[in-house]
BAMAR-233801 format. One line per 4 residues: number of its first residue (from 1); their letters; for each residue x, y, z of C-alpha. Coordinates in steps of 0.1 Angstrom, whole numbers, plus 5000, padded with zeros to 4 digits. Example, Ala and Ser with C-alpha at 12.3 -4.5 7.8 and 13.67 -1.06 7.14 Angstrom:
1> AS> 5123:4955:5078 ~ 5137:4989:5071
END
This chain:
1> MAEI> 4615:1897:1583 ~ 4606:1932:1595 ~ 4630:1961:1594 ~ 4643:1971:1628
5> VNLR> 4638:2008:1635 ~ 4651:2029:1664 ~ 4620:2044:1681 ~ 4639:2073:1695
9> SFRK> 4651:2085:1661 ~ 4616:2079:1647 ~ 4600:2101:1674 ~ 4626:2128:1667
13> QKAR> 4619:2127:1630 ~ 4581:2129:1636 ~ 4586:2159:1660 ~ 4608:2177:1634
17> AYKE> 4581:2172:1607 ~ 4554:2185:1631 ~ 4575:2216:1639 ~ 4582:2223:1603
21> SAAE> 4545:2221:1594 ~ 4536:2244:1623 ~ 4563:2268:1611 ~ 4549:2268:1576
25> ANRL> 4515:2276:1589 ~ 4528:2305:1610 ~ 4547:2318:1579 ~ 4515:2319:1560
29> KFGR> 4495:2334:1589 ~ 4519:2360:1602 ~ 4545:2366:1575 ~ 4545:2398:1554
33> TKAE> 4569:2410:1528 ~ 4591:2440:1532 ~ 4569:2459:1507 ~ 4538:2451:1527
37> KAGA> 4554:2463:1559 ~ 4566:2495:1543 ~ 4531:2501:1528 ~ 4514:2496:1561
41> AAEK> 4539:2520:1579 ~ 4533:2547:1552 ~ 4495:2543:1555 ~ 4498:2546:1593
45> ARAE> 4519:2577:1590 ~ 4495:2593:1565 ~ 4465:2585:1588 ~ 4483:2600:1619
49> KHVE> 4492:2632:1598 ~ 4455:2635:1588 ~ 4443:2632:1624 ~ 4469:2657:1636
53> GHKR> 4458:2682:1609 ~ 4423:2681:1621 ~ 4429:2686:1659 ~ 4418:2718:1675
57> ED> 4443:2739:1695 ~ 4431:2750:1729
END
């Protein structure tokens, strides 16, 4: 005899699994460590300082 399953809970379980896999993909795609963020901010500040140092005054 087949096991009886509640379709509503099965759908919810399937939706949770899908959301979790999508969240994992986003973490890999968009996530950066604190050190990476700090390094990028330092690089941006250095580049801005470099550009400002080469501007001509009118």
